[in-house]
C-alpha positions in Angstrom: -45.5 2.4 2.4 -45.6 -1.4 3.5 -47.4 -2.9 0.9 -45.5 -0.9 -1.7 -42.4 -2.4 -0.8 -44.3 -6.5 0.0 -45.7 -5.9 -3.8 -41.8 -4.5 -5.4 -40.5 -7.6 -3.8 -43.6 -10.4 -4.9 -43.2 -8.5 -8.2 -39.2 -8.5 -8.2 -39.6 -13.0 -6.8 -41.5 -13.8 -9.6 -39.3 -12.0 -12.1 -36.1 -13.7 -11.3 -37.7 -17.6 -10.9 -38.7 -17.0 -14.6 -35.3 -16.2 -15.6 -34.1 -18.8 -14.1 -36.5 -21.6 -15.5 -37.3 -19.8 -18.9 -33.7 -19.0 -19.8 -32.0 -21.8 -18.8 -29.3 -22.1 -20.7 -28.6 -18.2 -20.3 -28.3 -18.4 -16.7 -26.2 -21.5 -17.2 -24.0 -19.9 -19.7 -23.8 -16.8 -17.6 -23.2 -19.1 -14.4 -20.2 -21.2 -16.4 -18.9 -17.3 -17.7 -18.5 -16.9 -13.7 -17.0 -20.0 -12.5 -14.1 -20.0 -15.2 -13.9 -16.4 -14.6 -13.3 -17.5 -10.9 -11.0 -20.2 -11.2 -8.9 -18.2 -14.2 -8.2 -15.2 -11.2 -7.7 -18.5 -9.2 -5.2 -19.5 -11.7 -3.5 -16.8 -12.8 -3.1 -15.5 -8.7 -1.4 -19.5 -8.4 1.1 -18.6 -11.4 1.9 -15.5 -10.3 5.3 -15.4 -7.6 3.8 -14.2 -4.5 5.2 -10.7 -3.3 7.3 -11.0 0.1 6.2 -8.4 2.5 9.4 -5.9 3.5 10.6 -5.1 6.5 8.7 -1.9 7.7 11.5 1.1 6.8 12.7 2.6 9.3 14.1 6.1 10.0 17.8 6.5 9.1 19.6 9.7 11.0 22.7 11.0 10.1 25.1 14.0 11.4 28.7 15.0 9.5 31.3 13.5 11.6 34.9 13.2 10.0 35.7 10.2 11.4 32.2 8.8 9.6 34.4 8.6 7.0 35.8 4.9 5.9 37.8 3.6 3.6 36.0 0.1 3.5 34.2 1.0 0.4 34.5 -0.4 -3.1 37.0 2.0 -4.2 40.4 1.7 -2.9 41.2 5.4 -3.4 38.0 6.6 -2.0 36.4 7.7 1.7 32.5 6.5 2.2 31.1 7.6 4.7 27.4 6.1 5.5 24.4 7.4 5.6 22.4 4.5 7.3 20.1 4.1 4.6 20.6 0.4 3.9 20.0 -0.1 7.4 16.6 1.5 7.5 15.4 -0.2 4.8 16.8 -3.5 5.2 18.7 -4.0 2.2 16.2 -2.4 -0.5 18.8 0.6 -1.3 22.6 2.3 0.3 23.4 6.1 0.1 27.2 7.0 1.1 28.7 10.3 0.1 32.3 9.0 -0.9 35.2 11.5 -1.3 37.4 10.5 -4.1 41.5 10.7 -2.6 43.2 13.0 -4.3 45.7 13.3 -6.4 43.8 11.1 -9.2 46.2 8.3 -10.4 44.2 7.3 -13.9 46.2 4.0 -13.9 43.9 3.1 -10.5 40.9 4.8 -11.5 40.1 4.3 -14.9 39.2 1.4 -15.4 36.0 0.4 -17.3 33.4 -1.2 -15.7 29.7 -1.4 -14.8 27.2 -2.2 -11.4 24.5 -5.4 -11.6 22.5 -2.6 -10.0 18.1 -1.3 -10.6 19.2 2.2 -10.0 22.5 4.4 -9.4 22.6 8.3 -8.7 25.0 10.9 -8.3 25.6 14.1 -7.4 28.3 16.4 -7.1 28.5 17.6 -3.6 31.8 19.6 -4.0 34.4 20.0 -6.3 33.8 18.2 -9.9 34.6 14.9 -11.6 34.8 13.9 -14.9 33.3 10.4 -16.5 33.0 8.0 -19.4 29.8 6.4 -19.7 29.0 4.3 -22.9 26.8 6.2 -25.0 27.3 9.2 -23.8 31.1 9.9 -24.0 33.1 12.1 -21.6 31.3 14.2 -19.1 32.5 16.8 -16.5 30.4 17.0 -13.4 30.8 20.2 -11.2 29.1 21.3 -8.0 25.2 20.6 -8.1 25.2 18.1 -11.0 23.8 15.0 -11.1 23.5 11.8 -12.6 21.7 8.1 -13.1 23.6 5.6 -14.7 21.3 2.9 -15.8 21.9 -0.7 -14.7 24.9 -2.5 -15.9 26.1 0.8 -17.7 30.2 0.9 -18.5 31.4 3.7 -17.6 34.9 4.4 -15.5 36.2 7.7 -13.6 38.6 9.7 -15.6 39.9 12.5 -13.7 39.1 14.7 -10.4 39.6 17.5 -7.9 41.3 17.1 -5.0 38.2 18.2 -3.0 35.6 16.3 -4.7 32.7 14.5 -2.6 29.5 12.9 -3.7 26.8 11.7 -3.0 26.2 8.6 -4.2 22.6 6.5 -4.1 22.2 2.5 -4.8 19.2 0.2 -5.2 19.9 -2.5 -4.0 22.3 -1.9 -1.1 23.6 -5.3 -2.4 24.9 -5.4 -5.9 28.1 -6.8 -8.1 30.8 -4.7 -9.9 32.2 -6.1 -12.9 35.4 -4.9 -13.7 36.1 -5.0 -17.7 39.5 -5.5 -19.7 40.2 -2.3 -21.9 
């Protein structure tokens, strides 16, 4: 058995030597292609911005307590319960429960605006809310309704029940809201 291995190595070796000596042009061309391919890979790697490593996410646990609802959010007519997602994801996303304070005052609430976000989702936990979204029109959202709002979509709240509660998830956690003249 050992002789076969040696013989096959010996037989393979002259073939390799022949390839290099007899086909120098093909070998050089192949070597150039490999070098060019590697160079392109290096150039491509250099031209792409390096991905920043995100800090490791933490576990976020939030239990319902009435005192967690605060009036320190985006809307003056709402109370927010932060669910700890922003801190746990280092700003990747935010999630909160929103209670819109009734009765609805259209002069305060119904202002056309958009959010400069990558993702926004709203789920109705309780009550109802009537919205307007550009391209969709007016929609009545009731308990159990869920919707996404594409980035920068113009929208407004038209009306809501006195007991409405919404779950909202937004990416990224920090974003700009732009109010539009009507």
